[in-house]
C-alpha positions in Angstrom: 9.2 -9.1 8.4 7.8 -8.1 5.3 11.0 -8.6 3.3 11.0 -12.2 4.8 7.7 -13.0 3.4 7.4 -14.4 -0.1 5.1 -12.6 -2.5 2.2 -15.3 -3.2 -1.0 -15.1 -4.6 -4.0 -16.2 -2.0 -7.5 -17.0 -1.7 -9.0 -15.2 1.3 -12.4 -16.6 2.5 -14.7 -14.9 5.2 -17.6 -16.9 6.7 -21.1 -15.3 7.5 -20.1 -15.4 11.2 -17.0 -13.3 10.6 -14.1 -16.6 10.3 -11.3 -15.1 8.0 -8.5 -17.5 6.7 -6.0 -17.6 3.5 -4.7 -20.4 1.3 -2.6 -20.7 -2.0 -4.9 -20.5 -4.9 -3.2 -23.8 -6.4 -5.1 -25.8 -3.5 -8.2 -25.8 -6.0 -7.8 -27.8 -9.1 -9.3 -27.1 -12.4 -12.5 -28.7 -13.1 -15.1 -28.8 -15.9 -18.1 -26.9 -15.9 -21.1 -28.7 -14.2 -18.8 -30.6 -11.7 -19.4 -31.1 -8.1 -16.6 -29.1 -6.6 -14.9 -29.8 -3.3 -15.1 -29.0 0.4 -13.5 -25.3 1.0 -14.4 -24.7 4.7 -16.0 -26.6 7.5 -18.5 -24.4 9.0 -20.9 -25.0 11.8 -24.5 -25.6 10.8 -25.3 -22.1 11.4 -22.4 -20.6 9.6 -21.9 -20.4 5.9 -19.0 -19.1 3.6 -19.8 -15.6 2.4 -17.0 -13.8 0.8 -14.0 -14.7 -1.2 -11.2 -12.9 -3.2 -8.0 -13.3 -4.6 -4.9 -11.0 -3.3 -1.0 -10.9 -2.8 0.7 -11.8 0.6 2.4 -8.2 0.5 -1.3 -6.1 -0.5 -3.2 -4.3 1.9 -6.9 -5.3 2.5 -9.4 -2.5 3.2 -12.2 -3.9 4.9 -15.5 -2.0 4.2 -18.2 -2.4 6.6 -21.9 -2.5 6.0 -22.2 0.4 8.3 -19.9 2.2 6.3 -16.4 1.9 8.6 -13.3 1.1 7.0 -10.1 -0.9 8.5 -7.1 -2.1 6.8 -5.0 -5.3 7.3 -1.8 -6.8 5.4 -2.6 -10.2 3.7 0.0 -12.0 5.5 -1.2 -11.1 8.8 -4.6 -13.1 8.0 -3.7 -16.8 9.4 -3.2 -19.1 6.6 -5.0 -22.4 7.5 -5.9 -25.9 5.6 -8.7 -26.2 3.1 -11.3 -27.5 5.3 -10.2 -25.5 8.6 -12.7 -22.5 9.9 -10.3 -20.0 10.3 -9.7 -17.3 12.8 -12.5 -14.8 13.8 -11.9 -11.5 12.2 -13.1 -9.5 15.2 -9.3 -10.7 16.5 -7.8 -9.1 13.9 -9.5 -5.9 13.3 -11.5 -3.8 15.9 -15.1 -4.0 14.3 -18.1 -3.3 16.4 -20.2 -6.3 17.4 -23.3 -5.0 15.3 -21.5 -4.8 12.4 -20.0 -7.0 9.5 -17.7 -7.0 6.7 -19.2 -6.0 3.6 -16.7 -5.3 0.8 -12.9 -5.8 0.4 -10.3 -4.5 -1.4 -7.0 -5.4 -2.4 -4.7 -2.1 -2.6 -0.9 -2.1 -3.0 0.0 1.6 -2.6 -2.2 4.6 -1.6 -1.5 6.8 -5.0 -3.0 10.1 -5.9 -5.0 10.0 -9.1 -6.8 7.0 -7.8 -10.3 6.5 -6.2 -12.5 4.1 -4.3 -15.9 3.7 -5.6 -18.4 2.4 -3.2 -22.2 1.2 -3.9 -24.9 0.3 -1.6 -27.8 -1.8 -1.2 -30.2 0.9 -2.0 -28.6 1.7 -5.1 -26.4 4.6 -3.9 -22.9 5.4 -5.4 -20.1 7.1 -4.1 -16.2 8.0 -5.0 -13.9 9.2 -2.9 -9.9 9.6 -3.4 -8.2 6.4 -2.2 -5.5 8.9 -0.3 -8.3 9.8 1.9 -7.8 6.1 3.1 -4.2 5.9 4.0 -4.2 6.5 7.7 -6.8 4.4 9.4 -7.0 4.0 13.3 -7.1 0.9 14.5 -10.9 1.4 15.5 -11.7 2.1 12.0 -12.4 5.3 9.9 -15.7 6.5 8.2 -15.6 5.6 4.6 -19.3 6.7 3.9 -22.2 8.2 6.4 -24.7 5.4 5.6 -28.4 5.9 7.0 -29.7 2.6 8.9 -32.2 1.6 6.3 -29.0 0.8 3.9 -25.9 -0.9 3.7 -22.4 -1.1 2.1 -22.3 -3.8 -0.4 -19.3 -3.2 -2.8 -15.9 -1.3 -3.3 -13.9 -0.8 -6.3 -10.7 0.8 -7.4 -10.4 3.2 -10.1 -8.4 6.0 -11.9 -11.6 8.1 -12.5 -12.0 7.2 -16.3 -14.0 4.0 -16.3 -17.5 3.2 -17.0 -19.6 1.7 -14.1 -22.2 -1.0 -14.3 -24.6 -1.7 -11.7 -26.5 -5.1 -11.1 -29.6 -5.8 -8.8 -30.9 -9.1 -7.3 -33.8 -9.1 -9.8 -31.4 -9.2 -12.8 -31.2 -5.5 -13.9 -28.1 -3.3 -14.6 -27.2 0.0 -15.7 -24.2 1.2 -17.5 -23.2 5.0 -17.0 -19.4 7.1 -17.1 -17.7 7.5 -14.0 -17.3 11.2 -14.4 -21.3 11.4 -13.7 -20.0 10.7 -9.9 -18.1 13.5 -8.5 -15.2 12.6 -6.0 -16.9 13.3 -2.4 -15.3 13.1 1.2 -15.4 10.3 3.7 -18.2 11.6 5.3 -20.7 12.0 2.5 -23.5 9.6 1.7 -23.5 9.6 -2.3 -25.6 9.9 -5.3 -28.2 7.7 -6.8 -26.9 5.0 -9.0 -29.9 3.0 -10.2 -33.5 3.4 -9.5 -34.9 0.4 -8.0 -38.0 -1.2 -8.4 -39.9 -2.3 -5.1 -38.4 -5.4 -3.2 -35.4 -5.0 -5.5 -31.9 -4.3 -4.2 -28.2 -4.0 -5.8 -25.8 -6.8 -5.6 -23.1 -5.7 -7.7 -21.0 -3.2 -9.2 -18.4 -3.6 -12.3 -15.9 -1.0 -13.3 -15.2 -1.5 -16.9 -11.4 -2.0 -17.6 -10.6 -3.8 -20.6 -12.0 -3.4 -24.1 -12.1 -7.3 -24.8 -13.8 -8.0 -21.8 -17.5 -9.8 -21.2 -19.9 -9.4 -18.3 -20.2 -12.6 -16.3 -23.1 -13.0 -14.2 -24.3 -16.0 -12.0 -27.5 -16.6 -10.4 -27.9 -18.7 -7.2 -29.1 -21.8 -8.4 -25.6 -22.3 -10.4 -26.8 -20.6 -13.9 -24.3 -18.5 -15.6 -23.4 -16.7 -18.8 -21.4 -14.2 -20.4 -22.5 -11.3 -22.5 -20.7 -8.8 -24.7 -20.4 -5.4 -23.0 -21.8 -3.7 -26.1 -25.0 -5.1 -25.0 -24.9 -2.7 -22.3 -25.8 0.7 -23.5 -24.3 3.6 -21.7 -26.8 5.9 -20.2 -27.1 8.4 -17.6 -27.0 7.4 -13.8 -30.1 7.1 -11.9 -32.2 5.1 -14.5 -34.2 1.9 -14.2 -31.4 -0.1 -16.4 -31.9 -3.2 -18.7 -31.9 -7.1 -18.3 -29.0 -8.4 -17.6 -30.2 -12.1 -16.7 -33.8 -13.4 -16.9 -34.4 -14.5 -13.7 -37.0 -17.3 -12.6 -37.7 -20.5 -10.8 -34.8 -22.2 -12.8 -32.4 -19.6 -12.4 -33.1 -18.3 -9.0 -32.0 -14.6 -8.0 -28.9 -13.2 -9.5 -25.7 -13.2 -7.1 -22.8 -11.6 -8.9 -21.7 -9.7 -12.0 -18.1 -9.5 -12.7 -15.8 -8.5 -16.0 -13.7 -11.1 -17.6 -11.8 -12.1 -20.4 -11.5 -15.6 -22.1 -8.5 -16.3 -20.5 -9.8 -16.0 -16.9 -11.0 -18.6 -14.6 -13.4 -18.6 -11.7 -14.2 -19.9 -8.4 -17.7 -20.6 -7.3 -18.5 -20.8 -3.5 -21.8 -22.2 -2.3 -23.6 -22.0 1.1 -22.6 -25.3 2.1 -18.8 -24.7 1.5 -18.3 -26.3 -1.7 -15.9 -25.0 -4.3 -15.7 -25.3 -8.0 -12.9 -24.1 -10.0 -13.3 -23.8 -13.7 -12.1 -22.0 -17.2 -14.4 -19.6 -18.6 -14.0 -21.2 -22.0 -16.6 -23.3 -20.5 -19.0 -20.4 -20.3 -20.7 -19.3 -23.5 -20.9 -15.7 -24.8 -24.8 -15.5 -25.1 -27.3 -12.9 -25.3 -28.1 -10.4 -22.2 -31.9 -11.3 -22.3 -31.2 -14.9 -21.4 -31.1 -17.4 -18.8 -27.7 -18.9 -19.3 -26.3 -22.3 -18.8 -25.7 -24.6 -15.5 -22.1 -23.9 -14.2 -22.4 -26.0 -11.1 -24.5 -28.9 -9.9 -25.9 -28.0 -6.8 -27.2 -30.3 -3.8 -30.8 -30.1 -2.5 -30.8 -26.3 -0.6 -27.5 -25.7 -1.5 -27.1 -22.2 -3.3 -24.2 -20.2 -4.8 -23.2 -17.4 -2.4 -20.0 -15.8 -4.4 -17.9 -15.8 -7.3 -13.9 -14.7 -7.6 -12.1 -14.3 -11.0 -8.7 -15.7 -11.5 -6.4 -14.5 -14.4 -3.8 -17.6 -15.3 -0.4 -16.8 -15.9 2.7 -18.8 -17.3 2.2 -22.6 -16.4 4.7 -24.0 -14.0 5.9 -27.5 -13.4 3.5 -28.5 -10.9 0.1 -29.1 -12.5 -2.7 -26.7 -11.7 -0.6 -24.2 -10.2 -1.3 -20.7 -11.7 -0.1 -17.0 -11.3 -2.9 -14.6 -10.5 -3.4 -11.0 -11.0 -3.1 -9.0 -7.8 -6.5 -7.8 -6.7 -8.5 -10.0 -9.3 -11.2 -11.2 -7.0 -13.1 -8.2 -5.9 
């Protein structure tokens, strides 16, 4: 069946209540910074879009749950739906427990030796496990991390063991340290401390640095964002308190995401009320680490940004606003 399915880059979205769908990236046209966006999904009043990433139809999607279970699914097995469609309940595709939810997703093409999955939790714990440990999942899932009841998984990244890792918190703190400060552990381990959190703070994102020419994009819940040079983040040992990556306040709200980007990238922002806006990163200035940033999206009253995906443009096609996406670029 897979040989008959064309390789195409898709936007995969998951709502707070667990509805999933895929649709082509070309659905979303480019807009200038500060635009209004357009509706990406029609949701119930009690639901909202919570996760979004980019993957090829032939990729595997590893689903990491908040409680540390792992499931996988081929992208082409996710139902394709229209831009405003709700999608299909993910519990109909994988056998996730009723009291659990999807926390992170990782597009993977092959389960090669020498690759690792780095996981981060809300309490600032980080764990590295060989990717090959996850190549034989069961339908009911397998244990990816043993996590206590007062913690949840928030992020997962694929690495080769040689990257620097940056962790960012809700209150705008960040820490950078070499990946070799975290040893590889088995699936049942919990992990080690990545960042020391202040009272009331928690981890919201993780970056594994891959490119020398990259900058770090941070976006707040009130639609403010900026890019900062990677060199602004000094390398330290894991377990410290970190430094300021966004000066949070009443105008910015709390930090939502941190991502590694380059000038040629584009991003898709998604809001709690289901609006989506796509823009080139040339519209987002590279400014100092200890600043508030610029307005990226004009939000309605009561709305807020909930997720951001990174898009890498390729060669232009004859059809306007259709671009090629780097596999796995979203999460």
